[in-house]
C-alpha positions as CSV (number, residue, x, y, z in Angstrom):
1,M,97.8,77.5,86.7
2,T,95.1,75.0,87.6
3,V,94.2,72.4,85.0
4,L,90.4,72.3,84.8
5,A,90.4,68.6,84.0
6,E,92.1,67.9,87.3
7,N,90.0,70.2,89.5
8,P,86.2,70.0,89.0
9,V,85.6,72.6,91.7
10,V,87.5,75.2,89.8
11,A,85.9,74.1,86.5
12,E,82.4,74.5,88.1
13,G,83.4,78.0,89.4
14,A,84.6,79.0,86.0
15,A,81.3,77.7,84.4
16,S,79.3,79.7,87.0
17,V,81.1,82.9,86.0
18,A,80.5,82.1,82.3
19,R,76.8,81.5,83.0
20,A,76.5,84.8,84.8
21,L,78.1,86.6,81.8
22,S,75.9,84.8,79.3
23,H,73.0,87.3,79.4
24,P,73.1,90.6,77.5
25,V,71.4,92.5,80.3
26,R,74.0,91.3,82.8
27,L,76.7,92.5,80.5
28,Q,75.0,95.9,80.2
29,I,74.8,96.0,84.0
30,L,78.5,95.3,84.4
31,E,79.2,98.2,81.9
32,L,77.2,100.5,84.2
33,L,79.2,99.3,87.2
34,R,82.5,99.8,85.4
35,N,83.9,102.9,87.1
36,E,82.3,103.6,90.5
37,G,79.5,101.1,90.7
38,A,75.9,102.2,90.5
39,Y,72.7,102.4,92.5
40,V,70.0,99.9,91.6
41,M,67.7,102.8,90.7
42,H,70.3,104.1,88.2
43,V,70.6,100.7,86.5
44,T,66.8,100.4,86.2
45,T,66.6,103.9,84.6
46,A,69.6,103.5,82.4
47,L,68.4,100.1,81.0
48,D,64.7,101.0,81.1
49,R,63.9,97.7,82.9
50,P,61.7,97.0,85.9
51,Q,63.5,97.0,89.3
52,A,62.5,93.4,90.0
53,N,64.2,92.3,86.7
54,V,67.3,94.2,87.4
55,S,67.4,92.8,90.9
56,Q,67.2,89.3,89.6
57,H,70.1,89.9,87.2
58,L,72.1,91.5,90.0
59,A,71.4,88.4,92.2
60,V,72.9,86.1,89.5
61,L,76.0,88.3,89.3
62,R,76.3,88.4,93.1
63,E,75.9,84.6,93.4
64,A,78.7,84.1,90.8
65,G,80.9,86.4,93.0
66,L,81.2,89.1,90.4
67,V,79.5,92.0,92.3
68,T,79.1,93.1,95.8
69,D,76.3,95.2,97.3
70,E,76.4,97.9,99.9
71,R,73.4,99.4,101.6
72,E,73.5,103.2,102.0
73,G,70.4,104.1,103.9
74,M,67.4,103.2,101.8
75,T,69.5,102.6,98.7
76,V,71.9,99.9,97.5
77,I,74.9,100.4,95.4
78,Y,76.5,97.6,93.5
79,R,80.2,97.4,92.6
80,V,82.3,94.9,90.7
81,R,84.3,92.7,93.1
82,D,87.2,92.1,90.8
83,P,88.0,94.5,87.9
84,R,89.4,91.6,85.9
85,V,85.8,90.8,84.9
86,F,86.1,93.8,82.5
87,D,88.9,92.1,80.7
88,L,86.4,89.3,80.0
89,V,83.6,91.7,79.0
90,D,86.0,93.6,76.7
91,C,87.2,90.4,75.1
92,M,83.6,89.2,74.5
93,K,82.8,92.6,73.0
94,S,85.7,92.5,70.6
95,L,84.9,88.9,69.6
96,A,81.3,89.9,68.9
97,A,82.2,93.0,66.9
98,P,82.5,92.7,63.1
99,R,86.2,92.5,62.2
100,D,86.2,96.0,60.8
101,E,84.7,97.5,63.9
102,V,86.8,95.9,66.7
103,I,86.3,97.7,69.9
104,G,89.7,97.0,71.2
105,G,88.9,97.3,74.9
106,A,87.6,100.8,74.7
107,T,85.5,101.9,77.7
108,R,83.0,104.6,78.2
109,E,81.7,106.5,81.2
110,P,78.3,105.5,82.5
111,D,75.6,107.6,81.1
112,H,74.1,109.4,84.1
113,A,71.7,111.2,81.9
114,S,70.0,107.8,81.3
115,G,68.8,108.4,77.8
116,P,66.2,110.7,76.3
117,G,63.1,111.3,78.3
118,R,64.3,109.3,81.4
119,R,65.5,110.9,84.6
120,C,67.5,108.9,87.0
121,R,66.9,109.7,90.6
122,C,69.9,108.0,92.1
123,P,72.1,110.1,94.5
124,R,74.8,110.6,91.9
125,C,72.5,111.8,89.2
126,Q,70.6,114.0,91.6
127,G,73.6,115.2,93.6
128,D,71.7,114.8,96.8
129,E,71.4,111.5,98.8
130,S,68.2,112.7,100.5
131,V,66.4,112.2,97.2
132,A,67.2,108.5,97.2
133,S,66.4,108.0,100.8
134,S,62.9,109.4,100.3
135,Q,62.0,106.6,97.8
């Protein structure tokens, strides 16, 4: 294992990952990408955030090497590059939880219903890729 004091390049890379994980919206985005990845439009709907804001957060995650993006026609799907990032996310969740409510690494499926009153138009939620390509 590399000793960070002896390798400033590795230390800077680790700090970059830590900075990328330091925003609550980026942690929420990673949760949405946990299983199969997610379309940008699904993330914007699920988090009820503007597309430009979600794209900025995804860019930070991409620059830190935590996510990859794939263009599928007119849509983009994001996936986590290395699933070990979820070990970090789960550890942070358990450290943040009150001692009597420790999460213990539990995961949940992405909510493709996207909350009350919101309808996601991503291909997975619609079951038809032509819906997304018409956007």
